[in-house]
C-alpha positions in Angstrom: -4.1 28.0 8.7 -6.6 27.9 11.5 -9.7 28.7 9.5 -11.3 27.5 6.3 -9.9 28.8 3.0 -12.1 31.7 1.9 -12.9 31.9 -1.8 -14.8 34.8 -3.4 -16.4 33.5 -6.7 -17.2 36.5 -8.9 -19.0 37.1 -12.1 -18.0 40.4 -13.6 -19.6 42.4 -16.4 -22.5 41.6 -18.5 -21.9 37.8 -18.7 -25.1 36.2 -17.7 -24.0 32.6 -17.7 -23.4 31.5 -14.2 -23.8 27.7 -14.3 -20.0 27.2 -14.3 -19.5 29.6 -11.4 -22.2 27.9 -9.4 -20.6 24.4 -10.1 -17.2 25.7 -9.0 -18.7 27.4 -5.9 -20.5 24.2 -4.9 -17.4 22.0 -5.5 -15.1 24.3 -3.5 -17.7 24.3 -0.7 -17.8 20.5 -0.8 -14.0 20.5 -0.7 -14.2 22.2 2.7 -13.7 25.8 1.6 -15.9 28.8 2.6 -17.3 30.2 -0.6 -18.8 33.7 -1.1 -20.6 34.0 -4.4 -21.1 37.6 -5.7 -23.9 36.8 -8.1 -24.2 38.1 -11.7 -23.2 41.4 -13.3 -20.7 42.6 -10.8 -18.4 45.6 -11.4 -14.7 45.3 -10.8 -15.1 47.8 -8.0 -17.7 45.6 -6.3 -15.6 42.5 -6.7 -12.5 44.2 -5.2 -14.5 45.6 -2.3 -16.3 42.3 -1.6 -12.9 40.4 -1.6 -11.5 42.8 0.9 -14.6 42.9 3.1 -14.8 39.1 3.1 -11.1 38.7 3.8 -10.9 36.3 0.9 -7.8 34.2 0.3 -8.6 33.7 -3.3 -10.7 35.7 -5.8 -12.0 33.2 -8.4 -13.4 35.1 -11.4 -15.6 33.3 -13.9 -15.9 35.0 -17.2 -17.3 33.9 -20.6 -18.1 37.3 -22.1 -14.8 37.9 -23.8 -14.1 41.0 -21.7 -11.4 39.3 -19.6 -8.6 41.5 -20.9 -10.5 44.6 -19.7 -12.1 43.4 -16.5 -9.3 41.3 -14.9 -6.6 44.0 -15.1 -9.0 46.4 -13.6 -9.8 44.0 -10.7 -6.1 43.5 -10.1 -5.4 47.3 -10.2 -8.2 48.0 -7.7 -7.0 45.3 -5.3 -3.5 46.9 -5.4 -4.9 50.4 -4.9 -6.9 49.2 -1.9 -3.9 47.6 -0.3 -4.9 44.1 -1.2 -2.4 43.5 -4.0 -1.3 40.3 -2.4 -4.8 38.8 -2.8 -4.5 35.8 -5.2 -6.8 36.0 -8.3 -7.6 33.1 -10.5 -9.9 33.0 -13.5 -12.0 30.4 -15.3 -13.6 30.6 -18.7 -13.0 30.5 -22.4 -9.7 32.4 -22.6 -7.3 32.1 -25.5 -3.8 30.9 -24.7 -2.2 34.2 -25.6 -4.6 36.1 -23.4 -4.1 33.6 -20.5 -0.3 34.2 -20.7 -0.9 38.0 -20.7 -3.2 37.8 -17.7 -0.6 35.7 -15.8 2.1 38.4 -16.6 -0.3 41.0 -15.1 -0.8 39.1 -11.9 -3.5 36.4 -12.4 -2.3 33.3 -10.6 -3.8 30.7 -12.9 -6.3 30.4 -15.8 -8.6 27.4 -15.9 -10.3 26.5 -19.2 -13.4 24.6 -20.0 -13.3 21.0 -18.9 -10.9 21.6 -16.0 -11.8 19.1 -13.3 -13.2 20.9 -10.2 -10.8 18.8 -8.0 -7.8 20.4 -9.9 -9.1 23.8 -9.0 -9.5 22.9 -5.4 -6.0 21.3 -5.3 -4.5 24.4 -6.9 -6.2 26.7 -4.3 -5.1 24.4 -1.4 -1.5 24.3 -2.7 -1.3 28.1 -3.1 -2.7 28.8 0.3 -0.3 26.3 1.9 2.7 27.9 0.1 1.6 31.4 0.9 1.2 30.6 4.6 4.3 28.4 4.9 6.3 31.2 6.5 3.6 32.5 8.9 
């Protein structure tokens, strides 16, 4: 890959707690990635549109509101409808194990819970990008 990995960090819905998203954004930036942070209270439509406009490699959704089973499938559907269904989506937050598995079945690449080391998230992203671009 000839350019920096581009990560869109998104905060959907009414969740007003953005400290974790800001920590992740800063750590990914410090790990050499280009990070675009959407800010608070984004709609799934805005997130999908921003991810496409910014040509993101990864959409990293931070959600603590409990609305993950509504908002994430909608983001995935919108990306598919807009021709970006291959865009990789990950999520971080307080998500029960059953919901995490359901989200993975719907297309979320990985679910990161509280206490996940930021280096593990950066390593996951690097690994995914390397695997996805191995044939190009």
